[in-house]
LUMTIDREN-992673 format. One record per residue: residue in one letter; z, x negated, y negated of N, C-alpha, C in turn. Coordinates in steps of 0.02 Angstrom, whole numbers, padded with zeros to 5 digits, always signed. Example, Ala and Ser with C-alpha at 12.3 -4.5 7.8 and 13.67 -1.06 7.14 Angstrom:
<tilos>
A+00390-00660+00284+00390-00615+00225+00390-00660+00165S+00354-00642+00112+00357-00684+00053+00394-00645-00002
</tilos>
This chain:
<tilos>
M+02969-06759-06715+03022-06770-06676+03048-06697-06648A+03049-06661-06722+03078-06597-06703+03060-06571-06664K+02977-06556-06686+02946-06518-06639+02950-06543-06565V+02965-06586-06537+02954-06609-06488+03033-06584-06437K+03107-06572-06479+03134-06554-06477+03140-06469-06475T+03097-06442-06493+03102-06386-06500+03064-06367-06432T+03015-06390-06433+02968-06374-06370+03011-06375-06287S+03046-06435-06293+03085-06456-06237+03138-06401-06216R+03185-06370-06273+03219-06317-06292+03191-06270-06275L+03126-06243-06277+03093-06188-06256+03092-06185-06193R+03062-06236-06163+03050-06248-06078+03125-06239-06052R+03167-06248-06052+03222-06274-06027+03260-06173-06039R+03240-06147-06105+03252-06083-06092+03200-06028-06028S+03141-06054-06045+03103-06029-05997+03102-06026-05929A+03137-06103-05906+03172-06125-05852+03217-06062-05816N+03263-06079-05885+03325-06030-05856+03315-05956-05852S+03270-05918-05896+03244-05832-05889+03218-05847-05812L+03183-05898-05801+03137-05896-05737+03188-05886-05659W+03249-05921-05678+03285-05934-05623+03340-05877-05606I+03355-05838-05678+03388-05786-05671+03346-05726-05661G+03282-05741-05671+03244-05662-05642+03245-05671-05583V+03232-05734-05554+03224-05720-05485+03279-05716-05440Y+03324-05734-05465+03400-05707-05428+03409-05625-05440N+03385-05597-05484+03381-05513-05488+03338-05476-05459S+03297-05519-05455+03248-05508-05409+03241-05489-05350I+03290-05556-05311+03322-05536-05239+03371-05507-05237L+03402-05498-05292+03472-05436-05285+03436-05359-05287L+03356-05359-05323+03347-05274-05313+03302-05269-05254L+03288-05331-05206+03250-05326-05159+03292-05314-05089C+03358-05339-05126+03415-05337-05053+03459-05276-05072L+03440-05239-05120+03469-05165-05122+03492-05130-05091P+03442-05092-05043+03462-05069-04968+03504-05113-04928L+03496-05173-04907+03537-05203-04878+03617-05196-04922I+03625-05196-04975+03679-05208-05013+03719-05138-04973A+03653-05091-05019+03690-05020-04987+03717-05002-04916L+03673-05036-04864+03717-05015-04825+03773-05053-04779I+03776-05114-04826+03842-05127-04810+03912-05122-04849L+03888-05089-04916+03943-05048-04934+03966-04986-04891L+03908-04952-04881+03940-04904-04814+03967-04913-04763K+03940-04975-04722+03968-04989-04670+04065-05003-04686K+04055-05025-04746+04147-05046-04766+04177-04968-04779W+04133-04939-04814+04145-04861-04844+04191-04833-04772L+04149-04852-04726+04171-04794-04664+04226-04829-04602R+04222-04904-04629+04263-04932-04575+04344-04954-04604K+04328-04942-04671+04396-04982-04707+04409-04926-04749P+04468-04898-04739+04517-04838-04782+04504-04856-04852G+04533-04924-04868+04543-04950-04929+04499-04956-04974Y+04444-04972-04929+04397-04977-04974+04358-04908-05006K+04385-04855-05017+04349-04802-05049+04396-04777-05105R+04448-04821-05112+04484-04794-05171+04447-04863-05216H+04451-04818-05295+04413-04849-05342+04350-04863-05323F+04316-04840-05300+04232-04867-05266+04191-04870-05322L+04197-04811-05386+04170-04835-05421+04185-04903-05479Q+04222-04934-05478+04239-04982-05508+04184-05035-05482R+04162-05047-05436+04127-05113-05409+04041-05086-05427L+04035-05029-05457+04012-05003-05510+03985-05013-05573G+04055-05022-05606+04065-05022-05674+04083-04960-05713V+04108-04928-05676+04130-04854-05702+04201-04857-05692Y+04231-04856-05757+04309-04852-05782+04315-04786-05816D+04390-04769-05794+04420-04707-05829+04515-04732-05865C+04481-04786-05872+04525-04812-05947+04510-04821-05994K+04561-04831-06044+04527-04844-06130+04500-04898-06116R+04441-04912-06160+04398-04970-06181+04472-05020-06230L+04451-05084-06200+04486-05130-06236+04455-05167-06286P+04468-05211-06353+04437-05224-06404+04450-05304-06359A+04481-05323-06336+04494-05372-06325+04536-05393-06249C+04534-05453-06207+04565-05476-06174+04548-05554-06122I+04580-05562-06079+04579-05599-06062+04562-05599-05968H+04522-05608-05940+04489-05599-05873+04493-05657-05831L+04533-05642-05782+04560-05656-05708+04521-05636-05643H+04477-05673-05614+04467-05664-05557+04471-05717-05506G+04475-05677-05434+04506-05720-05377+04482-05665-05326V+04435-05698-05264+04401-05649-05218+04460-05611-05182S+04501-05652-05151+04538-05604-05124+04628-05646-05121V+04654-05637-05061+04728-05651-05080+04746-05701-05104G+04734-05769-05068+04740-05840-05073+04709-05855-05159E+04650-05837-05169+04634-05867-05237+04678-05822-05282C+04670-05764-05271+04729-05709-05335+04780-05744-05326A+04835-05778-05302+04901-05798-05288+04896-05862-05330A+04828-05905-05318+04836-05959-05349+04840-05967-05438I+04760-05905-05452+04754-05898-05513+04797-05874-05579A+04861-05827-05522+04887-05767-05534+04950-05827-05565K+04957-05887-05545+05018-05932-05573+05002-05944-05660L+04948-05916-05671+04948-05936-05738+04958-05874-05765I+04975-05842-05741+04995-05772-05794+05057-05773-05823P+05112-05800-05814+05167-05811-05868+05178-05825-05921E+05124-05901-05921+05122-05933-05991+05065-05901-06030L+05013-05870-05998+04982-05813-06031+05009-05767-06052R+05047-05724-06031+05080-05693-06065+05129-05711-06133K+05166-05756-06096+05196-05766-06163+05179-05810-06226Q+05121-05848-06215+05096-05869-06277+05039-05829-06309H+05002-05761-06282+04964-05715-06297+05003-05635-06269P+05056-05625-06297+05108-05582-06277+05052-05525-06290H+05013-05514-06349+04979-05446-06357+04907-05433-06326L+04886-05487-06300+04814-05485-06270+04827-05479-06199P+04801-05410-06177+04785-05388-06116+04746-05424-06060I+04780-05442-05993+04751-05470-05937+04713-05430-05885V+04664-05433-05888+04617-05389-05835+04607-05434-05787F+04629-05426-05704+04647-05457-05654+04589-05410-05618T+04539-05451-05589+04486-05425-05557+04501-05471-05464C+04469-05429-05403+04462-05465-05352+04402-05416-05333T+04404-05443-05267+04329-05421-05213+04359-05383-05162T+04402-05402-05127+04426-05368-05063+04487-05322-05068V+04502-05278-05026+04539-05229-05028+04619-05259-05021A+04609-05332-04972+04676-05355-04986+04710-05385-05039G+04656-05419-05070+04671-05437-05150+04693-05390-05183S+04665-05342-05182+04689-05286-05235+04776-05267-05216N+04780-05255-05164+04844-05241-05153+04888-05292-05168Y+04875-05351-05150+04924-05399-05178+04931-05404-05262I+04890-05410-05304+04880-05382-05372+04923-05326-05395E+04929-05264-05352+04959-05197-05360+05014-05226-05356R+05036-05256-05292+05111-05262-05294+05150-05316-05312N+05109-05360-05345+05150-05417-05350+05141-05420-05445W+05101-05388-05478+05068-05400-05535+05041-05324-05578G+05057-05298-05539+05043-05214-05575+05076-05204-05639E+05110-05227-05665+05155-05186-05710+05136-05258-05767Q+05090-05315-05755+05089-05351-05813+05027-05367-05836V+04983-05315-05780+04916-05324-05792+04865-05278-05765I+04821-05281-05800+04764-05208-05796+04724-05232-05740H+04727-05211-05669+04691-05218-05641+04614-05175-05591T+04571-05203-05580+04506-05163-05573+04480-05205-05514Y+04433-05183-05476+04372-05212-05441+04329-05268-05483L+04295-05320-05467+04232-05348-05492+04177-05308-05499P+04147-05297-05521+04087-05243-05525+04023-05292-05503L+03987-05274-05440+03922-05307-05403+03909-05319-05446D+03865-05387-05441+03833-05425-05499+03761-05422-05502F+03760-05349-05532+03690-05323-05544+03708-05317-05645Q+03647-05328-05673+03651-05333-05742+03665-05278-05748L+03670-05214-05748+03686-05161-05772+03756-05138-05765T+03787-05161-05700+03864-05167-05693+03910-05199-05727V+03886-05273-05725+03924-05306-05752+03916-05316-05823G+03866-05267-05850+03865-05267-05933+03918-05217-05950A+03901-05146-05891+03956-05081-05906+04030-05124-05901F+04042-05166-05871+04106-05187-05864+04132-05244-05928L+04060-05282-05947+04093-05332-06008+04107-05292-06061T+04065-05237-06073+04068-05177-06131+04139-05147-06130H+04151-05126-06073+04210-05094-06064+04281-05136-06061F+04278-05181-06067+04352-05251-06058+04349-05295-06123N+04288-05318-06148+04274-05350-06206+04312-05434-06191P+04290-05454-06132+04355-05527-06138+04327-05593-06181V+04372-05627-06185+04370-05674-06246+04363-05748-06182L+04377-05732-06152+04402-05786-06094+04390-05765-06025T+04344-05792-05974+04330-05764-05921+04343-05816-05876M+04397-05828-05831+04402-05881-05766+04400-05835-05692S+04344-05907-05669+04354-05868-05595+04381-05931-05549V+04411-05917-05493+04438-05968-05449+04395-05995-05399E+04401-06062-05369+04380-06095-05325+04314-06101-05331M+04262-06056-05304+04183-06053-05277+04156-05988-05314E+04190-05941-05347+04168-05887-05354+04109-05889-05432W+04048-05889-05405+03988-05911-05449+03945-05846-05441W+03958-05792-05492+03915-05748-05498+03859-05769-05554P+03824-05762-05555+03751-05789-05615+03761-05722-05660N+03766-05657-05647+03748-05636-05703+03811-05608-05728L+03856-05623-05703+03928-05625-05737+03947-05676-05777I+03916-05742-05759+03922-05796-05796+03873-05812-05868R+03828-05783-05848+03785-05782-05906+03782-05715-05951Q+03789-05659-05930+03839-05594-05980+03896-05615-06013S+03940-05643-05979+03989-05680-06017+03966-05714-06076R+03950-05766-06054+03932-05816-06099+03896-05796-06168N+03833-05749-06155+03807-05735-06219+03824-05676-06234Q+03891-05632-06222+03925-05606-06252+03976-05631-06323G+03989-05696-06293+04032-05743-06340+04109-05763-06305S+04112-05731-06238+04158-05763-06201+04160-05828-06180R+04225-05857-06185+04223-05929-06145+04219-05921-06087V+04208-05957-06036+04182-05964-05961+04201-06035-05930M+04262-06009-05876+04303-06063-05840+04288-06058-05784L+04292-06095-05725+04310-06104-05675+04377-06139-05640V+04406-06135-05607+04488-06147-05608+04481-06160-05551N+04525-06218-05534+04551-06241-05463+04476-06245-05433A+04421-06266-05465+04338-06260-05429+04346-06313-05365R+04309-06287-05316+04295-06311-05260+04255-06314-05240M+04240-06374-05194+04154-06393-05190+04168-06429-05115T+04157-06386-05062+04152-06454-05000+04083-06455-04992D+04068-06500-04932+03987-06529-04926+03953-06471-04921R+03962-06424-04856+03930-06369-04850+03912-06358-04921S+03948-06316-04972+03950-06288-05017+03895-06333-05078K+03902-06387-05068+03868-06456-05123+03763-06444-05078N+03783-06431-05011+03722-06447-04999+03675-06366-04982R+03702-06313-05001+03671-06257-05011+03664-06252-05088Y+03700-06273-05143+03677-06274-05235+03635-06315-05224A+03634-06378-05188+03580-06434-05179+03494-06371-05175N+03495-06357-05133+03436-06324-05114+03416-06259-05163M+03463-06243-05211+03437-06210-05251+03473-06221-05329L+03453-06298-05327+03483-06335-05388+03474-06302-05469G+03420-06252-05449+03383-06234-05522+03418-06175-05547L+03455-06134-05510+03499-06090-05536+03570-06112-05528F+03593-06170-05519+03673-06200-05508+03658-06230-05578T+03620-06270-05585+03598-06283-05654+03638-06223-05708F+03575-06206-05701+03579-06121-05757+03649-06103-05764M+03691-06100-05709+03749-06069-05720+03801-06117-05752V+03795-06193-05748+03834-06235-05759+03818-06225-05826S+03755-06218-05868+03757-06220-05925+03782-06169-05964K+03820-06125-05933+03826-06049-05964+03921-06089-05972V+03940-06117-05924+04000-06115-05915+04044-06179-05970H+04077-06175-05989+04140-06211-06033+04174-06279-06008K+04193-06238-05972+04243-06318-05907+04252-06295-05852I+04242-06336-05814+04255-06345-05743+04305-06368-05722L+04357-06346-05706+04418-06386-05677+04444-06398-05601P+04407-06456-05564+04391-06469-05495+04468-06479-05470Q+04477-06462-05416+04547-06477-05380+04541-06522-05362S+04502-06569-05317+04531-06612-05290+04471-06691-05309E+04469-06745-05305+04419-06802-05329+04348-06773-05281L+04366-06781-05223+04311-06764-05187+04254-06692-05213S+04279-06643-05229+04257-06596-05272+04229-06620-05354Y+04272-06661-05377+04243-06697-05420+04176-06721-05429Q+04164-06760-05367+04123-06819-05360+04061-06756-05341A+04071-06698-05283+04024-06682-05276+03986-06623-05343F+04033-06604-05386+04008-06571-05442+03969-06632-05481R+03989-06679-05500+03922-06765-05509+03880-06751-05483E+03868-06762-05426+03813-06785-05359+03771-06712-05401L+03793-06651-05420+03749-06597-05412+03706-06604-05492G+03743-06663-05536+03706-06666-05573+03767-06650-05645V+03835-06605-05635+03850-06580-05687+03893-06641-05732P+03887-06619-05798+03885-06657-05843+03972-06688-05843P+04005-06748-05869+04059-06781-05847+04109-06732-05911E+04069-06714-05983+04118-06666-05995+04145-06590-05996K+04106-06583-05949+04108-06516-05936+04172-06509-05876L+04194-06572-05859+04248-06589-05786+04302-06593-05821M+04340-06579-05802+04425-06607-05801+04454-06598-05725M+04462-06659-05697+04512-06659-05640+04600-06653-05661C+04609-06563-05627+04661-06562-05641+04725-06545-05581G+04693-06561-05521+04736-06561-05452+04722-06484-05432N+04746-06468-05380+04755-06404-05339+04815-06358-05354I+04817-06308-05387+04859-06265-05422+04888-06223-05365K+04848-06217-05290+04887-06194-05222+04937-06221-05190Y+04942-06296-05215+04989-06331-05189+05044-06349-05219D+05048-06327-05303+05100-06335-05354+05150-06273-05349W+05205-06285-05337+05267-06241-05366+05314-06264-05389P+05307-06266-05461+05351-06304-05502+05422-06284-05488E+05445-06222-05469+05517-06187-05489+05520-06178-05405L+05502-06200-05354+05503-06188-05274+05569-06261-05257K+05602-06258-05208+05629-06314-05185+05586-06309-05146H+05588-06379-05103+05553-06378-05034+05629-06362-04981A+05591-06332-04934+05655-06317-04876+05665-06364-04825D+05730-06372-04822+05742-06417-04769+05726-06415-04693P+05699-06447-04676+05667-06455-04603+05710-06439-04546T+05776-06466-04563+05830-06478-04506+05853-06394-04514Q+05867-06364-04557+05908-06295-04562+05863-06246-04544K+05852-06244-04479+05814-06193-04439+05853-06151-04381P+05835-06073-04360+05876-06045-04316+05865-06103-04245S+05945-06081-04209+05945-06125-04156+05900-06088-04087Q+05868-06034-04101+05806-06018-04054+05747-06037-04071L+05700-06056-04023+05626-06082-04049+05582-06021-04071T+05590-06023-04133+05536-05976-04179+05474-06025-04210W+05422-05974-04182+05342-05985-04211+05309-05932-04237I+05277-05966-04286+05246-05883-04327+05158-05900-04313A+05120-05874-04315+05036-05879-04342+05022-05841-04403G+05020-05864-04424+05004-05842-04512+04944-05840-04528S+04925-05770-04559+04849-05759-04587+04791-05774-04534S+04819-05719-04454+04785-05747-04404+04717-05684-04427H+04655-05701-04385+04594-05658-04371+04586-05640-04310D+04525-05599-04295+04503-05562-04247+04512-05616-04180T+04524-05591-04128+04535-05639-04077+04586-05708-04087E+04599-05724-04144+04670-05792-04139+04717-05774-04100E+04727-05689-04117+04800-05684-04082+04793-05680-04000I+04749-05672-03984+04742-05678-03924+04764-05754-03887A+04724-05778-03922+04753-05852-03924+04820-05876-03913V+04849-05850-03965+04901-05882-03988+04975-05824-03940V+04937-05766-03933+04998-05742-03873+04986-05779-03820A+04927-05783-03770+04898-05838-03715+04955-05900-03732A+04973-05933-03780+04997-05987-03802+05076-05986-03768H+05103-05917-03806+05176-05896-03810+05176-05881-03747K+05146-05863-03696+05165-05842-03626+05186-05901-03585Q+05140-05960-03590+05131-06037-03573+05216-06053-03602L+05225-06059-03672+05293-06079-03705+05344-06041-03655L+05341-05977-03636+05408-05941-03606+05435-05979-03556Q+05372-05991-03529+05378-06030-03458+05452-06087-03457Q+05429-06115-03519+05469-06175-03523+05530-06155-03574N+05530-06117-03626+05580-06101-03638+05596-05997-03656P+05627-05968-03611+05620-05904-03619+05658-05853-03665A+05676-05908-03716+05708-05882-03776+05673-05884-03850A+05602-05921-03818+05558-05915-03899+05527-05856-03924R+05531-05849-03971+05510-05797-04024+05438-05814-04049L+05392-05764-04033+05325-05795-04082+05317-05725-04136I+05313-05748-04199+05299-05700-04263+05212-05690-04253I+05191-05637-04274+05100-05638-04280+05101-05597-04373A+05074-05631-04410+05055-05604-04477+04980-05593-04472P+04944-05539-04465+04869-05545-04482+04865-05541-04554R+04801-05568-04555+04774-05591-04634+04752-05520-04650H+04732-05470-04620+04706-05406-04664+04745-05347-04638P+04761-05310-04680+04824-05258-04651+04790-05214-04635E+04705-05187-04630+04684-05160-04597+04686-05164-04511R+04699-05229-04498+04699-05242-04412+04769-05233-04399F+04815-05208-04420+04895-05208-04404+04892-05155-04343D+04864-05111-04323+04867-05071-04285+04835-05078-04220E+04761-05111-04236+04743-05140-04166+04774-05204-04133V+04802-05260-04185+04846-05316-04159+04918-05292-04132W+04955-05237-04135+04995-05193-04111+04966-05159-04055Q+04926-05132-04032+04884-05119-03968+04887-05175-03933L+04858-05236-03958+04858-05309-03916+04918-05320-03902L+04961-05318-03934+05034-05351-03908+05055-05296-03865Q+05045-05220-03865+05081-05192-03832+05047-05188-03757A+04981-05212-03758+04961-05221-03699+04974-05302-03662S+05006-05346-03704+05033-05423-03657+05069-05414-03599G+05111-05354-03608+05179-05348-03568+05218-05400-03595L+05238-05422-03651+05278-05446-03672+05337-05393-03729S+05402-05424-03734+05439-05377-03772+05434-05375-03847C+05402-05341-03883+05361-05349-03950+05394-05286-03989Q+05384-05295-04065+05436-05286-04108+05391-05267-04162R+05387-05227-04211+05341-05209-04276+05395-05187-04339Y+05380-05249-04378+05414-05242-04428+05432-05178-04466S+05359-05142-04479+05363-05081-04518+05404-05034-04489H+05429-05041-04423+05475-05005-04368+05534-05028-04386A+05547-05076-04384+05608-05110-04374+05620-05182-04406P+05612-05165-04462+05619-05246-04501+05656-05306-04459T+05707-05290-04447+05765-05346-04405+05747-05347-04347L+05753-05402-04329+05726-05452-04264+05787-05441-04223T+05770-05403-04182+05804-05398-04107+05820-05444-04073A+05859-05478-04019+05877-05517-03975+05836-05540-03916N+05814-05481-03921+05765-05484-03846+05672-05477-03867T+05677-05477-03943+05603-05467-03959+05578-05542-03942Q+05514-05554-03894+05471-05625-03882+05428-05618-03951V+05400-05568-03954+05338-05561-04013+05344-05524-04070Y+05337-05529-04121+05357-05497-04188+05300-05485-04236L+05278-05417-04244+05221-05404-04277+05242-05401-04361L+05225-05440-04406+05248-05446-04468+05176-05403-04497D+05181-05331-04499+05131-05290-04519+05152-05265-04584T+05158-05311-04645+05166-05299-04703+05117-05349-04743M+05133-05342-04805+05100-05395-04843+05156-05438-04893G+05146-05485-04925+05201-05519-04965+05261-05552-04951K+05263-05556-04860+05318-05575-04832+05307-05629-04788L+05246-05665-04783+05228-05722-04740+05260-05779-04757F+05258-05784-04827+05280-05850-04850+05358-05852-04847A+05413-05813-04837+05464-05792-04830+05498-05817-04757F+05458-05797-04740+05465-05808-04659+05442-05870-04616Y+05398-05913-04654+05384-05970-04645+05454-06013-04639R+05488-06008-04675+05570-06033-04699+05608-06039-04623D+05594-05966-04586+05643-05971-04515+05605-05985-04470A+05531-06023-04478+05502-06047-04418+05504-06128-04416H+05491-06140-04344+05509-06224-04312+05421-06246-04318V+05385-06200-04298+05312-06242-04311+05268-06172-04320A+05234-06178-04386+05180-06105-04400+05109-06146-04373F+05087-06090-04357+04977-06094-04327+04975-06064-04379I+04927-06103-04416+04875-06073-04480+04802-06072-04453G+04818-05971-04468+04768-05941-04445+04677-05955-04494G+04625-05921-04465+04567-05958-04498+04525-06020-04463S+04571-06040-04435+04545-06118-04412+04524-06113-04339L+04532-06061-04295+04484-06051-04235+04441-06010-04247V+04418-05976-04287+04366-05947-04289+04334-05985-04350K+04272-05982-04360+04238-06007-04402+04250-05998-04478L+04301-05988-04496+04305-05964-04583+04341-06036-04602G+04363-06092-04583+04373-06137-04627+04453-06149-04646G+04482-06110-04606+04556-06117-04616+04604-06083-04679H+04658-06067-04689+04690-06046-04735+04755-06100-04756N+04785-06092-04800+04795-06145-04829+04886-06169-04794P+04895-06215-04771+04932-06246-04727+05001-06271-04765A+04996-06290-04827+05035-06296-04869+05113-06271-04879E+05104-06194-04889+05145-06135-04883+05201-06156-04836A+05182-06172-04777+05216-06166-04700+05256-06236-04723I+05218-06297-04749+05253-06362-04741+05322-06344-04789V+05281-06327-04876+05340-06306-04907+05404-06276-04880Q+05391-06239-04832+05449-06197-04814+05475-06230-04745G+05465-06295-04736+05498-06328-04677+05478-06329-04607A+05425-06295-04610+05396-06279-04519+05324-06338-04526A+05323-06346-04471+05256-06414-04426+05205-06361-04422V+05141-06404-04423+05089-06336-04417+05064-06377-04375V+05001-06318-04339+04959-06328-04297+04886-06295-04322M+04837-06318-04318+04777-06286-04322+04716-06314-04304G+04675-06253-04299+04613-06277-04230+04571-06314-04293S+04513-06320-04255+04479-06376-04292+04422-06337-04365S+04430-06290-04356+04410-06250-04424+04437-06259-04494R+04406-06305-04527+04483-06323-04588+04447-06350-04647R+04392-06321-04649+04342-06346-04722+04375-06322-04803N+04389-06274-04787+04421-06243-04846+04491-06275-04880C+04521-06312-04815+04577-06348-04839+04589-06411-04827E+04523-06454-04811+04540-06508-04788+04573-06549-04827D+04563-06549-04909+04616-06609-04949+04655-06612-04950I+04696-06556-04907+04771-06554-04892+04796-06586-04829C+04744-06553-04781+04747-06562-04691+04752-06631-04689A+04710-06660-04726+04691-06740-04695+04781-06782-04731P+04803-06778-04770+04860-06822-04784+04932-06779-04729L+04912-06713-04745+04961-06691-04674+04949-06732-04608S+04887-06738-04599+04867-06730-04536+04888-06817-04512Q+04888-06863-04569+04903-06920-04564+04963-06938-04555V+05034-06906-04591+05084-06908-04588+05128-06875-04516G+05077-06850-04461+05109-06809-04431+05136-06747-04432A+05127-06714-04482+05160-06630-04498+05114-06597-04494L+05052-06597-04465+04995-06546-04447+04972-06583-04385V+04960-06541-04352+04904-06565-04274+04863-06510-04269E+04816-06527-04220+04764-06503-04191+04795-06464-04129G+04762-06412-04139+04761-06365-04067+04712-06293-04065N+04646-06302-04021+04593-06271-04022+04599-06207-03957E+04656-06231-03896+04648-06191-03855+04739-06171-03840P+04743-06115-03815+04818-06108-03788+04847-06139-03771Q+04833-06189-03700+04869-06218-03681+04881-06287-03726Q+04843-06307-03776+04856-06367-03831+04885-06334-03876I+04873-06276-03906+04927-06252-03942+04993-06252-03921A+05023-06221-03856+05089-06214-03826+05086-06291-03822K+05066-06335-03806+05087-06418-03804+05113-06444-03861E+05073-06415-03922+05098-06431-03980+05170-06420-04002V+05170-06351-03994+05225-06319-04015+05293-06329-03976I+05287-06361-03913+05336-06357-03894+05377-06424-03893G+05304-06459-03920+05314-06528-03941+05350-06549-03986F+05341-06527-04054+05386-06520-04102+05435-06493-04115W+05465-06447-04058+05533-06419-04058+05577-06483-04013Q+05539-06488-03954+05570-06534-03913+05619-06622-03946N+05567-06642-04023+05556-06693-04065+05582-06682-04117S+05649-06626-04131+05653-06583-04185+05655-06649-04229A+05695-06705-04217+05712-06754-04270+05653-06783-04310A+05636-06816-04238+05554-06838-04274+05521-06788-04315T+05518-06741-04296+05478-06665-04321+05487-06670-04400A+05547-06655-04404+05584-06657-04487+05565-06701-04520Q+05558-06769-04502+05535-06822-04523+05460-06819-04559Q+05420-06782-04506+05348-06779-04514+05359-06721-04571V+05375-06662-04556+05372-06624-04597+05411-06642-04686Q+05458-06692-04696+05470-06696-04762+05417-06743-04787A+05375-06780-04733+05341-06834-04764+05262-06776-04788G+05271-06744-04742+05210-06687-04767+05226-06653-04836Q+05280-06636-04853+05326-06604-04922+05304-06664-04967A+05310-06717-04947+05293-06767-05003+05238-06767-05034A+05190-06763-04965+05112-06760-04992+05093-06719-05045I+05133-06652-05018+05102-06597-05065+05155-06600-05124A+05191-06630-05154+05230-06645-05217+05187-06691-05250K+05138-06709-05211+05094-06772-05257+05040-06714-05307H+05035-06639-05290+05003-06612-05344+05035-06588-05383N+05102-06598-05387+05158-06584-05448+05123-06583-05525G+05125-06548-05557+05079-06556-05610+05029-06521-05636A+04984-06489-05580+04913-06471-05581+04926-06383-05623L+04977-06391-05595+04968-06301-05635+04989-06310-05723H+05043-06358-05736+05027-06373-05794+04965-06418-05832K+04932-06454-05813+04881-06481-05825+04820-06414-05847T+04824-06371-05786+04777-06296-05792+04798-06276-05837T+04843-06249-05840+04879-06200-05912+04845-06221-05965L+04865-06290-05979+04855-06333-06054+04752-06310-06067Q+04735-06331-06002+04675-06305-06023+04637-06246-06051V+04675-06191-06013+04652-06144-06011+04689-06104-06112L+04751-06131-06109+04760-06111-06180+04709-06153-06225Y+04684-06201-06203+04637-06231-06271+04577-06193-06267Q+04548-06161-06196+04491-06146-06196+04499-06078-06245L+04557-06046-06234+04587-05972-06281+04575-05997-06351K+04601-06060-06365+04597-06074-06445+04526-06067-06470Q+04504-06097-06435+04425-06089-06457+04379-06030-06435A+04404-05980-06445+04354-05947-06425+04313-05927-06479Q+04261-05903-06471+04225-05885-06515+04238-05823-06574R+04242-05773-06541+04279-05703-06570+04359-05708-06583P+04381-05682-06632+04453-05684-06648+04490-05641-06591V+04555-05653-06571+04588-05614-06525+04623-05584-06556H+04607-05525-06549+04651-05434-06599+04723-05417-06551S+04759-05418-06588+04822-05401-06561+04811-05320-06524T+04842-05290-06475+04820-05229-06438+04884-05202-06403R+04894-05144-06409+04952-05128-06369+04916-05151-06278L+04975-05149-06245+04964-05142-06173+04932-05083-06156H+04905-05059-06111+04899-04990-06068+04923-04994-06011P+04899-04929-05970+04942-04903-05915+04915-04993-05860M+04946-05006-05818+04914-05073-05802+04854-05066-05753V+04885-05019-05706+04831-05029-05636+04811-04955-05651I+04737-04967-05658+04678-04927-05672+04673-04886-05594R+04678-04812-05616+04694-04759-05555+04615-04746-05532
</tilos>
């Protein structure tokens, strides 16, 4: 019997080695393509050149004996997992937090909001050598990724080095599930290396189960993106007298649509104002040129932060201000939904008292879009004429809109407690860390 078990275990190890071998072989074959993509970003994105060596596992800061590693791909994911930082620092004040991301926008967010509390660097490319250099340098006792950041070498090597590995606020869409089902061997291998997965919704939980994830590795904690324990929901009746709507986290071509919609709105309400907040800062100048060519009276936050009376379109060309600006908007159009990106988080606008219009691309946030649509706080608009119609409809029916937004706020409030549950699980995994947590001085936080 023991011999059978040993043979079975050896077969599993052999299969695991096969899958990670295939993955690494594909990475090596794709190396010329990866190099071209990196070169393109280097040339087109000014911020991409900063700290580029960090992506290759080269660091100029002091090595750490231990740390907690948090990772989010970009701004939204980083903002979600960052909610864990205050409690982690409170419970483990002598354990540095290494906060990694992938995008320049995510890096800017971390430096601006958490630069004094964490050590920030880019996540290295998922090659064995670069990941090994990262782990050797920072020695994490707990590695946490958010949503769908599954990197096989990072997961495997973190676990093999003795780190606890978690996926928090885990999301599994139908599209992701089908993709992982087509490479089930690699997915099963990664799951075998993860200690705990915290799905953000019942749909994600069921998707993980359908892919064969054991129930003991799963714990439904809810979506921490929609949980703001210290934030009081804004009163949707307390808005400016002038119709104000905002296009938040917009992407290329979406600004064209919302400007066209705004021109139609101005025919019915000449005092209406549109605020545009592009998702990526490297597009600020491009969007400003578009607005200047629109024939509308435009203003730019970086040149004049205070809105003037005759401004028709206001470019919010800064990061970290969008959430506050939602409070003064009657309606918010949420970007990433007219293009095939799956949409961004509409809950931020709702809790700030704004009704929401989105396009049909909402796969990234369907779990919150569905209940918001059911109560009328979110409607669909895919063309400029339709967007304008929905915005003016919310404005003209202000009493009904306020009730719908309040119902949307109540739907979001059902996620209250997600952050607390997630934090408890994270602290438990820290206690279970196989290597002792050493006290260490905090070093200069942002790696230069």
